[in-house]
Each structure stands twice: as structure tokens, then as C-alpha cells.
N, C-alpha and C positions, 0 to 999 in steps of 0.2 A: 345744782344743789350744795356747790357750795355757801352760795345765797344762805343755804338753812346755817350756817355759823353765825351769822351778822343778824343776830335773830330781832335783838332792840336797843336802842341805847340804853343808859346806867338809869335805872326803876327809883321812879320816888317811893317814898312812904305810903303805905299803904297796907289796910288791917280786913282786905276782906279774907284771911283764909279762919280755920278753925278757933277756936275760943282760948285765947293765951291762958285760961285755967286749966285746958287740958294738958293735963304735964306730963301723958303718955308720950314715948320715942318712938317715931316713924320713920319710917325712910321712904320717901318718893322720886322711885326710878323714872329718867326720861331718856329715851328712846328718839338715839338718831340716826339718820337712815346713814350720815357720812362725819369722820371727826375721828378725834385719838386723844389720850393723856396728855399727851404733850401742848396742847390747844386752849386747856380744859381753865384754867385759871380765864381764860380770854373772854370764855362761852358763859362762866359763872359770870361775871363782873355786865357780862352785856347785859344776864335773861335771867339771873337767879339768884345771886347776892341780896338781894334786897328782899325778895320773898323771905328765903331765912332767915333775916332779921326779925323781921313780922311773925314769922311761926319761928320761933325757938325752937320748939320741940318737934321739927322736922327738918331732916337731914335730907338734901337732896342729891342723887347718885346717876350719872351719866353714862349709861349705854349705846353702842354702834354698830348700827349692823354691817357697815362697814368699814375697817381701823385704816386708816393712813399709812399707820407703820407694815400692817401686814402689805400695803402695796409697795410703801418704798422699799422695803429690803425682801422684795421675792427675787427669788432666783431667776434665771432668763428662762426657764423650762414654765416654771409658775406665772412667769409673766405673758408668754404666752398663751396661756388657758385665764386670762386675770378679765376674758367680757363678766363679770357677775352683772345680774340682775339685782340691781337695788332693791325694787321691791320685794323680790324675792329673799331677798336679805332682810330686808326689813321687817313681811311677813314671819321668815324663821325665828326671827328675835320677837315677837310679838306672842308666837305662839308654843314658845320654849317652858323651860320649867320655873325659870323666875319670870315674866315676862313684867316688861317694862308699863308706868301707869299713865306715861303722857309720851304721844307719837308725835314728833315734832314733823312735818311731812309740806308738799307742794300739791297744790288747788287738784292737780290730772293723781295722781298719786294718795291722795285722799278718798278720791271717790270711786276706786278700784278697791282702798279696801272698805269702804262705807259698803260697798256692794258686794262682797263676800263677807256681812255680818263681822268684823272683825273690829269696829268701832264703833262704842255705844253716844247715839245721839245725846246733840246737848239741850235737846229745847224742855225737857221735863226743868233742868235741872236754872235754865234760863227763865222759865215761869216759873219756877218757886224764890228763885231769887230778885224777882223781878228788874233781870238786866233788862233797862231798853233802850231797842234795838232798832227806836223812830231816829235818834242822832246819827245810827251808823250810816254810813254813806248807804242808796240803795243800790246803787251796782254792787258791793261789795255782798249785802245780804243776798241778792239777787244770783248772786255767780254758788255762791257758798249754798241757797237753799235749790239751785239748780244741778248742782253734781252731786245732790244727797235726796233726789228724788223727794222737795219738799220740806229734808227735813235738815238739821243743820248739822253738820259730824264735826266743827273745826272753825277754829276761832282766830282772824289776825290783827296786830296791834296796827299796821300795816298794812299800804298796798303800792303798787308801782304801775305806773303808765306812760303813753307817749303821746307826741300831741307834735302838729307841723306847726315847728317855728317859721318865722317870717318877718325879714325884710320894712319897715314901716316905709322906710326913707325912698328904697330902691322903688316900689308898690307907684308912690305921690311922685315921685319922680319919672313917674313913665306915664303915667294919667290912668292909670290902670285899676279898678278897684281890686283890694287884698282880697284872698284867699278867706272862704266864710264855714262854720263850724257843718258838716253831714254831706260834704262833697265826694265825689266818687273820685277813686283814680284818675281817668278818663278826664274828669272835669280839669283836673290839678295837672293833668300831664299837657293839656291845651294851655293854660293860663300859663305855664313853664316856658313855655312856646312863643307868650308873648312878649316878657321879661328876657327872653336873651339879647346881648344886645355886646359890642366894642367886639373887638377881636387883640389877642398877645394879653400884653398885660394891661389893655384896657377894660377887658374881655368882661361880663358881668351874665351867669349860667343861671337859670333859672329855677332848676332846682338840683337834689344831691341827695339818698338814699340816710348819706352817711354824713357827719361833722367832717373826717379827716379822708386822706384819701380819692375821691374821687367813683368815677367808675358803677358799672351797674352787673348784677350778676343775678346767674338765674333762677334765683331764691328769691331774689326783688323780683321779678317778675311770675314768679307762680303765687307769692303772698298777694301781688296786688291783684292780683285774677281771682283769687278765691279762694285760693291755701290749698294744701297737699288735700283735702277732703274733696276740690271740687278738680283738680289737675292731679291725677295719681299717674305716677312715671311705670308701674307694672300692676298687674292683677295682685286679688287676693290670694292668690298661691304661690307669686313670686315667682313665677316661668312665664310670665307673655308680658313685654310691652308694650307700652299705650302712649306712646308719644309722638308718633306720626300721624296727627289730627290736625284737624282744623280748629282747635280750640288752643291748643301750645302755639300754634303757629301764631297765633290771633294775638294770644300773651305773651308773646316774645318780639312782636312785631314794635309796637311803638313805645316799651322803653329804649328797642337796640334804632331806631332810626331818631331818637329825644342823643344818647348819647353821639349816633353818627354825625347828629347835625351841633355836638355844643350843647344844646342845649342842658345837659348832662354834664362837667369835668369829667374830662379823664384824670387818672391819675398822673398824668405829668404833667399836670397844670395843676394840680395843686400841689406836686412834687414842684415845681419854680416860683410859686406863691412861696411858698415858704423861706426858698433861698435868698427870692430878690432883694435885693438892696433900695435900703432906703432912698428916698429924693436928694442925697445930697453928696449918694455914690457908698456912701460909708455900711456897712452892717452892722444891724445892733437885733440882742436878745430881743422874741419878743415871743410869751411862755402859751402864745396861743399861731404859732408859726404853721401857717398848712392848714389851718379850718378856713376854709373859705367863706364861711357862714360872718364867723369873726370881725374877719379881713374885708367883708361887705361884698364879696363876689359871687355871692348865692345866694338869692331870693329869698328860697323855702330850702328848710331840713328837717326831717325827721328826725327827732332829737327822746330822751327821758326825761323825766321829770330833772333828772342831777345836773343837764344843762341849764336849769334856770340861775343855779350855783355859778356856771363858770362866767355866765353875761353877766350877771350881777358885779361878780369879781371886776371883771375885762370891765366895766365901764368904773366902777370903782377905782380902778388904779391905770384910767386910758392916760391919762398925762402923762406917767412914765414910763410909756413905752412907744418909742419914736415913731412919727409918722399915723399913727393908733386916732381913731376915728369912733366917737362913741357910736354903741348901736340901739337905733329907737328898733324896738321888737316889738312882737305879740306872740300867740299861737292861738292854734283852732283846732280840733279834732283832727286828729289822724283819719284821711279819706275812706271811704269804705272801696270795700273791693265789690266789683263789681260782678253783680249778683248774690252778694256777702254782705256781711255788716266789716268793724271796723275793730280794731283791735280794742282787747276789751280790760280789763282791771287781771294785776299780777299775782298772786299771791302764793307766798312763796313760804311764809313762816306759820304755819295755821298749827296750833297745835291740838289734840284731838287728844278722847278718852278711849286706852284700849277697852275693846270687850272683855278680855281677859283681864283685868288692872283688880287686883287685890285690894289698890288703894282708894277707889273713883272720886270719893268725897274727898280727899287730897289734892287730887289730877284736878278736880272741877275748883278746887279754892286757888289753884294756881292757873287755870286758866283765866278766872273770874279776875285774880288780881295782873295778870299779864295784857287786858283789853277794859281797864278798870280807866273809869276814867280822871282821876291822880294819876297813874302813870301814861297816858293818854296826852298828858302838856308838854310828856318827854320827850314824847315818839314825835310829834311834830318839830322835832327842830334837826330830826332828821334830812340830812342831806340829798337822800336819792330816792325816798319815799315818802308817802304821804300817810299821815295819820285817816284811820278809817271813822272818826269823829267829826261829824260835819265841823262844827262849835272851831276845832281847829284847822280845817283848810283852807288857808287863806296863804294869800301871797306874800314873797317873803321877802322880809328888811325890808317895809314900807315900797316894793314895788309896786307896780302900775301895772297888770297884765291879767287877763281872761282865763283866771286859772280855772276855769266850768270844762276847759276844753281836755282836763287831766281825768274828769269827774263824771262827765255825763257820756259815758261809754256803754255800751250792751254789755249785761256780764259773757267772762271769757269762759269758754272751752275748749279742751283739750282736742288739739287737730289730727291727730294719732291715735285710730281708732283702737279697741283693746288687743284687736286679730294680728292689723299692721305690728304694733308696739310686738307683740308675740314672735312675729316673723322677723325682726333683724334681731332680737334678741338669738333666736333660732341660728339665725343666718349674718354675723356681722358685716360680714365680708360683702350684703345689701347695700352696702354705704357706698362703693365703690359704684354704683351705679349712680348718685346723687355726684360722685364727685366728675366723674365720665360727662355726665350732664354739664356739669358746671365750666369745663375744659372747652366743648363744643359751644359752648352757649357763645364763651368771650369770641370764638373763631369765629360766627356770625358778626358777632357785636364790630369786630375789626377788621371786617371783609373780605376775610380769606373765607368762606365760605355763605352761598346765600342761609336764609333759617329752613328752607324745606332740607336744602343736602345737610347741614347741619346735624334735623330732628331726622332724616333716614339714616343718616351716623347712628345717632346715639339708639334708633330702635336698630339695627342690625346689632350692631356692636355689642346694645344692652343685652339682648337676645343670646347672643353667643355666652355673654360673662353670668346671663341668672341661668343655665345649665351647670358653666362650671365650679358656682357658686353650689346650686344643690346637691352635686356632688361634693364640695366642699368647703363647706358651708365659714367653718374657720382657722383653716388655712392659708400659710402664705400666697393671694396671687396679685402681689402689687405686682406682679413683670406684666402684668394683663395693660396695664393705664403709664407701663414708664415712655412710651414714646410723645405720649400726651402731654407729662410733667415737663419731660426734657422741652417741647416745646413753649411751654410754659415759661420756665423758667428764663428760656433765651428772649421770649419776648418783655418779659421783668428786663431783663439788662438791657435790651435796647431803648426800650421805656428810660430806666435811668440817665442813659446816654442822651434822649431824645431833650431830657429834663439838664441833664448836666452844660449840655450845648446851646437850651437856653437864656443860662444866667451868664454866660460866658457873652451870647449877644447883649444884654442887657448891658 
């Protein structure tokens, strides 16, 4: 939700609002899920200043469903009961006596608000003003329509997505064909296995789920095999575990085996890489220390669009980093889940019109301005997101890479059902069940338990917890997992000692 505050870069001049001859003074109220007056100047600079310049008779006012200051200065007793439903708060704001005209939200929240008839469809405005959607990325428009049952309830000037980055040289050296768009996770895992080579400081790892840290989590395994909708942890009532199954065992088996075989690096492997001396025995600072992909130690890694900036910066400054070598890299789409789709586009800066708005025309003027072609030119400079307009989706800074990997994606839909969202809000202690799964997954990955033993314990302990959570949905149940937390902390200390030992040897 914090990303909602970083809505857009500075906006360019654009005259999409009401006629300037209209001298009537009006206020446009913009509702945000999170925020406070303390950071309003920044939000205005990023989002609304140029709109107000172009529409001198309109004053913009921000209102917040959840004020950061209420959270920061809450008493200890208030903090204990601070598990607030963001959607409930924004809904309360939208239905109040002085409701906001525009609502800034994300794709999942937009869908829910639209289904409750709290948002005004934008289709008639789009048709009236001939806003050409053909230039918008099809995956974005498809996502918006899919979440709005065929109608468009919000527009965002930017989107984000991830891709699979790969080191072209490592594949060429191994004489193995590089990854391609549309692979499944099992195909990726097989490819990663073939890229593993060497040991210790000469090791090359086939794949990592992230740039830093190494390792694998049960969240990674769950997402690779269909996401929460395909692999439920407990039943819809939140009363019985559903993890001691062949489906869960299969989802854990391959990532854990790759981890044990060090096809996927361990955290200590990345720690030792970060501390490794240069070739002459001296130590020189490298801002990308510990980044296995940039150090040429990992053949493939999943990364967001922002990683493109890091790679370009790395190659532009490689001569300033001792022993560093330029990377020849490219991207393909993130693999598809077995029996499912790949990750889609993520829309977190959606502007919608409140159905109860007293000023819907000015609200539309703002949304149209925010999504205009003139403003899109500035969005194209975003470091971490892409413009929704196809003409501005181009490789950055003259680099040559398969940018379509970020755009050839399926529409994104919220993975957690509304019923599950409600259940977690009513019983926030349900998050302990996932935390428990994470500890037991790691024990299986570290060889302390078999996969069947870990799943059986998750099932048994989870069922005990579910009953306690049902009786005590929001109270302090942290002691229930203390032994697992202590064991995980001890394991982390041992990992750091091991990494330090490797440095001494080197």
C-alpha cells in the first residue's frame, strides 16, 4: 500500500481538465488508503501539482483512510488492536458525509469496491472524450476489464511486472540453449540443474528466486506450483489443515532438492561471495557485493523491472569496481506455474471515481490528465515501472534486451479470495500458520526432517493452532512458535559463522 504514495513522477503540462474560462472555485478530494499531512507535499509534487497549475480554479484536497500519524502515536493498548482492515477504512471514507471524488487504490481493492457498486464506471467518459485505449498495453486493459466484469473502473499511468533474467555468457560457455518465454517452473528447474558447475569460489549456481541472500522458501514453492488458490493451507472455515498431501509434497520436493544440490545457492554462499577478497588479496568495496547474478555466480534469477536499472548502472561503472566484469544479459517471461499462468501485471496506482462523488466531472478530468499521452512521456522515465502506453515502452538508455518479457503477460487477478481476506482480517493470528510452514520447510530443506515429516508436523501443529486461533483470533499467541523461532535464529547464527569461516580459508 505504501507504493500508492509514489503514484507518478512529476507531471508535464497538460490541459485535459475543465475549460479555464470556468471561474467557479471547486475542490477535488482525493482519497488514499494510507497517508498523512506530513508527506503531503511530496505526494502533491508527484501527483497533482501540474494538474492544479492547468486547472487554476480547482483545489486538490487529500484525505486518508488510515492516517500514518494515528499509527505512529497510538498508545500500547491501541497498538494491540491496530489490525485495521484497509478496505473497510477506505470504504468508510467513501461513504462518509464528505466523500472523496477520486480514490487511489490497487487492482484487488478496485475489484472489491466495484463489486459493491462503490465506484463509477469510466467507460462512458472514455467513449465521450475519445480516449484511445488501443495504445495502452493489452495486458493492462485486459486486467482492468477482467477485474471489473467487462467494465473499466480505474486507470493507472504505470504498471510493474517481473521477468527471468539470465546470464548469456554462462549459457554460451556451457553450450546450453538459454531460457525462453513461456517455460514452466519444472522446465526452468531442469535447465537450472544443467547450469550448475564448480565448487566453493568457482561455483556457478543455476537459479535463484531473488538477487540477494540465496535460499528458498515455502512461499517460493507454493507460488511455483499454482499459488495459494491451488495449494490451500487450511480449509475455507479456517478449522482444518490441508497440507499433508501429495500435492504439497510435490511442490516442496523439486525446490528442496535443487537447494540441497546447491543448484540454488544457500545464504552462506552469497555471504561468502559478498566478503570475498579480490584477486590480489585486498578488499575493495563493490556496491553489488552479495548479488550473485551480477557477480556472474548465478545463471538465472527472477527480478522486477527495477533490476534493469541496476544492470545498466553496473555495466556503465564496471571499470570502477576491482575484478568486476561486464554482464551480457537478457530476460524472458517468468515461468508459468504448473497448471497455471505466469505472474501478470501489477497495478498499484489506480485512480477511480467514487460513486458518491459530488464532483465526478473534475474527478474524470484528473484521471484523464494522469493518463494522458503528455504525462505518459514523463512516466516513461520511471525507474521501477513501465508506462501503460505501448509507444513509450522501450529499452532503457539504449540497452538491448527483450523488453517484451515484461509485457507479454496474462492479466493479474488477486490470488486470495474475498472469503479468505475476510477470514484473515477476523483472525489475524492465522498468519502464524504460514510462519510455521516457513520454519518447517527450512528444516526439510536443511535435511533435519524429511518432507513428509515436515508436512505431517505442520498438519498436526497447525490443527492445534487453528483451534487456539479460533478461540483467540487477535490475542498474543507468539509463544506457540517460540521453539521454532529460537531454532531458526540459532540456524542463522551458524550460517554466519560458516560464512566467516569460508572467508578465513580464502
